[in-house]
C-alpha positions as CSV (number, residue, x, y, z in Angstrom):
1,M,-27.8,-1.2,-11.5
2,N,-29.0,-4.2,-9.6
3,Q,-29.4,-4.2,-5.9
4,K,-28.7,-7.8,-5.2
5,A,-25.9,-10.0,-6.1
6,E,-26.4,-13.3,-7.9
7,L,-24.6,-16.7,-7.9
8,F,-21.6,-16.7,-10.2
9,A,-19.6,-19.8,-9.5
10,D,-21.1,-22.6,-7.2
11,S,-17.7,-23.5,-5.7
12,R,-18.9,-24.0,-2.1
13,C,-15.4,-23.2,-0.4
14,E,-14.9,-23.6,3.3
15,L,-13.4,-20.2,3.4
16,G,-13.6,-18.3,0.2
17,E,-11.1,-15.4,0.0
18,G,-8.6,-13.4,-2.1
19,P,-10.5,-13.0,-5.4
20,F,-8.7,-11.1,-8.2
21,W,-9.2,-10.6,-12.0
22,H,-6.4,-11.8,-14.2
23,P,-6.6,-9.4,-17.2
24,L,-4.2,-11.4,-19.4
25,L,-6.1,-14.5,-19.0
26,G,-9.7,-13.0,-18.6
27,R,-10.4,-15.1,-15.5
28,L,-11.3,-14.6,-11.9
29,F,-9.1,-16.4,-9.5
30,W,-9.9,-16.9,-5.8
31,F,-8.9,-19.2,-2.7
32,D,-10.4,-21.7,-0.5
33,I,-8.0,-21.0,2.3
34,L,-8.6,-23.9,4.7
35,N,-8.5,-26.5,1.8
36,R,-5.3,-25.1,0.4
37,T,-6.8,-24.6,-2.9
38,M,-6.7,-21.7,-5.6
39,L,-9.6,-21.7,-8.1
40,S,-10.3,-19.8,-11.3
41,A,-13.3,-19.3,-13.6
42,G,-14.0,-17.7,-16.8
43,D,-16.5,-14.7,-17.1
44,D,-19.3,-17.3,-17.6
45,G,-18.7,-18.8,-14.1
46,H,-17.4,-22.1,-15.3
47,I,-14.6,-23.2,-13.0
48,V,-11.3,-23.8,-14.9
49,D,-8.8,-24.6,-12.2
50,R,-8.7,-26.1,-8.7
51,I,-5.0,-26.1,-7.7
52,V,-4.0,-27.5,-4.3
53,F,-0.9,-26.3,-2.4
54,K,1.2,-27.7,0.3
55,D,-0.2,-25.2,2.9
56,T,-3.0,-22.8,3.4
57,V,-3.1,-20.1,0.6
58,S,-5.2,-16.9,0.7
59,A,-4.2,-14.4,-2.2
60,A,-2.1,-13.8,-5.2
61,A,-0.7,-11.1,-7.4
62,V,-0.1,-11.3,-11.1
63,I,3.5,-11.3,-12.4
64,D,2.8,-12.1,-16.0
65,K,0.5,-14.1,-18.1
66,D,1.7,-17.5,-16.9
67,T,3.1,-16.6,-13.4
68,L,1.5,-15.6,-10.1
69,A,2.9,-14.8,-6.7
70,V,0.8,-16.8,-4.2
71,A,0.7,-15.9,-0.6
72,Q,1.1,-19.3,1.2
73,S,1.5,-19.7,4.9
74,G,5.2,-19.0,5.6
75,A,6.2,-17.9,2.0
76,L,5.5,-15.9,-1.0
77,L,5.6,-18.3,-3.9
78,R,6.2,-17.9,-7.5
79,Y,3.6,-20.3,-9.1
80,D,3.9,-21.3,-12.8
81,L,0.4,-22.1,-14.2
82,A,1.7,-23.9,-17.3
83,S,3.9,-26.3,-15.3
84,D,1.9,-26.4,-12.0
85,S,5.1,-25.8,-10.1
86,S,6.1,-23.4,-7.3
87,T,9.5,-21.8,-6.0
88,T,9.9,-19.6,-3.1
89,I,10.3,-15.9,-3.7
90,V,10.8,-15.0,0.0
91,G,9.8,-16.2,3.4
92,I,6.9,-14.6,5.2
93,E,7.0,-15.5,8.9
94,D,8.5,-18.8,7.8
95,D,9.6,-19.0,11.5
96,V,6.3,-18.8,12.9
97,P,4.4,-22.1,11.8
98,G,1.4,-21.3,14.0
99,N,0.5,-18.4,11.6
100,R,-1.1,-18.3,8.1
101,T,-1.7,-15.7,5.5
102,N,-5.1,-14.0,5.1
103,D,-6.3,-10.9,3.3
104,S,-3.7,-9.4,1.0
105,R,-3.6,-7.0,-1.9
106,V,-1.0,-5.2,-4.3
107,D,-0.7,-1.4,-3.7
108,R,-0.4,1.1,-6.7
109,S,3.3,1.1,-6.5
110,G,3.4,-2.7,-7.1
111,G,4.1,-3.8,-3.4
112,F,2.2,-6.8,-2.3
113,W,0.7,-6.2,1.1
114,I,0.4,-9.8,2.8
115,G,-1.6,-10.2,6.0
116,T,-0.9,-12.9,8.5
117,M,-2.8,-14.2,11.5
118,G,-2.8,-17.1,13.9
119,R,-4.4,-20.3,12.6
120,K,-6.8,-20.1,15.6
121,A,-7.2,-16.3,15.3
122,E,-5.2,-15.7,18.4
123,P,-4.9,-12.0,19.5
124,G,-1.8,-10.0,18.6
125,V,0.1,-12.7,16.7
126,G,-0.5,-11.4,13.2
127,G,1.0,-8.7,11.0
128,V,1.0,-7.1,7.6
129,Y,4.1,-7.1,5.3
130,Q,4.8,-5.3,2.0
131,Y,6.9,-7.2,-0.4
132,R,8.3,-4.9,-3.2
133,A,11.3,-5.1,-5.5
134,G,13.0,-7.9,-3.5
135,K,12.5,-6.2,0.0
136,V,10.1,-7.2,2.7
137,T,8.9,-4.5,5.2
138,K,6.6,-5.0,8.1
139,V,3.9,-2.3,7.9
140,I,1.5,-3.4,10.7
141,E,2.1,-5.6,13.8
142,N,0.3,-7.2,16.8
143,I,-3.0,-7.9,15.2
144,R,-5.6,-10.6,15.2
145,I,-7.3,-10.8,11.8
146,P,-6.0,-8.6,8.9
147,N,-8.7,-7.5,6.5
148,S,-9.9,-4.8,4.2
149,I,-6.4,-4.0,2.7
150,C,-6.9,-1.8,-0.3
151,F,-5.7,1.4,-1.8
152,S,-7.0,4.5,-3.3
153,P,-6.7,5.1,-7.1
154,D,-3.8,7.6,-6.7
155,G,-1.9,5.2,-4.4
156,R,-1.9,7.8,-1.6
157,T,-4.2,6.1,0.9
158,A,-4.3,2.6,2.3
159,Y,-7.3,1.0,4.1
160,F,-7.3,-1.8,6.7
161,T,-9.3,-3.4,9.6
162,D,-8.2,-5.7,12.5
163,S,-11.0,-8.2,13.2
164,G,-13.6,-6.2,11.5
165,R,-14.0,-3.6,14.3
166,M,-13.2,-0.4,12.5
167,I,-11.9,0.4,9.1
168,V,-8.9,2.7,9.4
169,K,-6.8,4.5,6.9
170,C,-3.3,6.1,6.5
171,S,-1.4,8.1,3.9
172,L,1.2,6.4,1.7
173,D,4.3,7.5,-0.2
174,P,2.9,6.7,-3.8
175,E,6.4,5.9,-5.0
176,T,7.1,3.1,-2.4
177,G,3.6,2.3,-1.2
178,L,4.6,2.5,2.4
179,P,2.9,4.4,5.1
180,I,4.0,8.1,6.0
181,T,1.3,8.9,8.6
182,P,-0.3,7.1,11.5
183,W,-3.5,5.0,11.1
184,E,-6.7,6.8,11.8
185,D,-10.4,6.0,11.9
186,F,-12.1,5.9,8.6
187,F,-15.5,4.0,9.0
188,T,-17.4,2.7,12.1
189,M,-19.3,-0.6,11.7
190,D,-23.1,-0.4,12.2
191,G,-25.6,-3.0,12.0
192,P,-25.1,-6.8,11.7
193,G,-21.8,-8.3,10.6
194,G,-18.1,-7.0,10.7
195,A,-15.8,-5.6,8.1
196,D,-14.1,-8.2,6.1
197,G,-12.3,-7.7,2.7
198,S,-12.5,-4.5,0.7
199,V,-11.7,-3.1,-2.6
200,V,-11.7,0.5,-4.1
201,D,-13.4,1.5,-7.3
202,S,-12.3,4.1,-9.8
203,E,-14.1,7.0,-8.0
204,G,-12.2,6.2,-4.8
205,F,-15.1,4.6,-3.0
206,V,-14.5,1.5,-0.7
207,W,-16.5,-1.5,-1.3
208,N,-16.5,-3.7,1.9
209,A,-17.7,-7.3,2.4
210,R,-19.9,-7.7,5.6
211,W,-19.0,-11.1,7.2
212,G,-22.1,-12.1,9.0
213,G,-24.1,-9.3,7.3
214,S,-25.2,-10.9,3.9
215,K,-24.1,-7.7,2.1
216,V,-21.4,-5.6,0.6
217,I,-21.5,-1.8,1.2
218,R,-20.0,1.1,-0.6
219,I,-18.3,3.9,1.5
220,S,-17.4,7.4,0.2
221,P,-13.8,8.6,0.5
222,D,-14.9,10.8,3.4
223,G,-16.2,7.8,5.3
224,K,-20.0,8.0,4.7
225,L,-22.2,5.0,3.8
226,D,-23.1,5.4,0.1
227,R,-24.8,2.1,-0.9
228,V,-25.8,-1.4,0.4
229,I,-25.9,-4.4,-1.9
230,E,-27.5,-7.6,-0.5
231,V,-26.0,-11.0,-1.1
232,P,-29.1,-13.2,-0.5
233,G,-28.8,-16.7,0.9
234,V,-25.4,-16.3,2.5
235,T,-24.3,-14.6,5.6
236,R,-20.5,-14.9,5.5
237,V,-19.5,-12.5,2.6
238,S,-15.7,-12.4,2.8
239,C,-14.1,-10.3,-0.1
240,P,-14.9,-8.3,-3.1
241,A,-13.0,-7.8,-6.5
242,F,-13.7,-6.0,-9.7
243,G,-13.4,-7.8,-13.0
244,G,-14.8,-8.4,-16.5
245,K,-13.8,-6.7,-19.7
246,D,-14.9,-3.3,-18.4
247,Y,-14.3,-4.0,-14.7
248,K,-18.0,-3.3,-14.0
249,T,-18.6,-6.7,-12.5
250,L,-18.1,-6.9,-8.6
251,F,-17.4,-10.4,-7.7
252,L,-17.8,-11.6,-4.0
253,T,-16.3,-14.6,-2.3
254,T,-18.2,-16.2,0.7
255,A,-17.6,-18.9,3.2
256,R,-19.1,-21.7,5.2
257,E,-16.6,-21.9,7.8
258,G,-18.1,-22.4,11.3
259,M,-21.6,-23.1,10.2
260,T,-23.8,-25.4,12.0
261,D,-25.6,-28.3,10.0
262,E,-28.9,-26.2,10.3
263,E,-27.1,-23.0,8.8
264,A,-25.6,-25.0,6.0
265,E,-29.0,-26.4,5.1
266,R,-30.3,-22.9,5.0
267,E,-27.4,-21.7,3.0
268,P,-26.5,-24.3,0.4
269,H,-24.6,-21.9,-1.8
270,A,-22.5,-20.6,1.2
271,G,-18.8,-20.6,0.0
272,S,-19.7,-19.9,-3.5
273,V,-18.7,-16.7,-5.6
274,F,-21.5,-14.1,-6.2
275,A,-21.4,-11.2,-8.7
276,I,-23.3,-8.1,-9.5
277,D,-23.0,-5.5,-12.4
278,V,-22.2,-2.0,-11.1
279,D,-22.5,1.4,-12.7
280,V,-18.9,2.7,-11.6
281,P,-16.0,0.5,-12.8
282,G,-13.3,-0.8,-10.6
283,L,-9.5,-0.7,-11.3
284,A,-7.2,-3.4,-12.7
285,E,-5.0,-4.7,-9.9
286,P,-1.3,-3.6,-10.3
287,F,1.2,-6.3,-11.3
288,L,3.7,-7.2,-8.7
289,K,7.1,-5.4,-8.8
290,L,9.5,-8.1,-8.3
């Protein structure tokens, strides 16, 4: 396999995040959080959609071919692609206007873990909620920046990081997707950059995007560094997702948020989506259990 990712879609988002492959449409979706936009592209990298929402949006789950559950600040929305219309499924911190959603992913039981944080990344104001089958459960509280939310293939382990300091893990009830043990240390950061978004492949290895590190790393289920893939020309790598017909393409969102003019000149494709073909496939994201 290649050792360097290449440019896939030249989207130049301010804060690219939340990529996921829609298997019924054969498209990659992702978000520009700060510009309130959801984008999509075919497997050729051609951008198909740029959909603007009323507030910041960060992630989505597939309901069916034409419908997504979109994590917008204050609410989980049911978004219809055909009519370009949204309705609210449930409020998520709708009484905390100073917060927005961030990293989020569907667990193997069909529950959507939705991370929240302060709009200025204030410490201790964020949380993580699971929405599943009409019920909202708070699973993590008092955090700053939720990231690395992902799940083992058997649905028995969850991973998470607060502000990129340390990736932690806990055991889940695979039937409900809810934690049944305390969180414990899984992987300690080393070298430049911190842990941002993560996804798990079919062998149970965790792929983690390194914000500030120009790379994505693969971590074994027992917490050992397995592989490093460089993402040349960008430093702020934000989140990975598997896709393509065989789920052997690893897509990587990036960002340009907080860059100086000099940094932006050095990184003209910052905020775009990169991709690399890998030898171990990922897994399809579960559909949301409404």
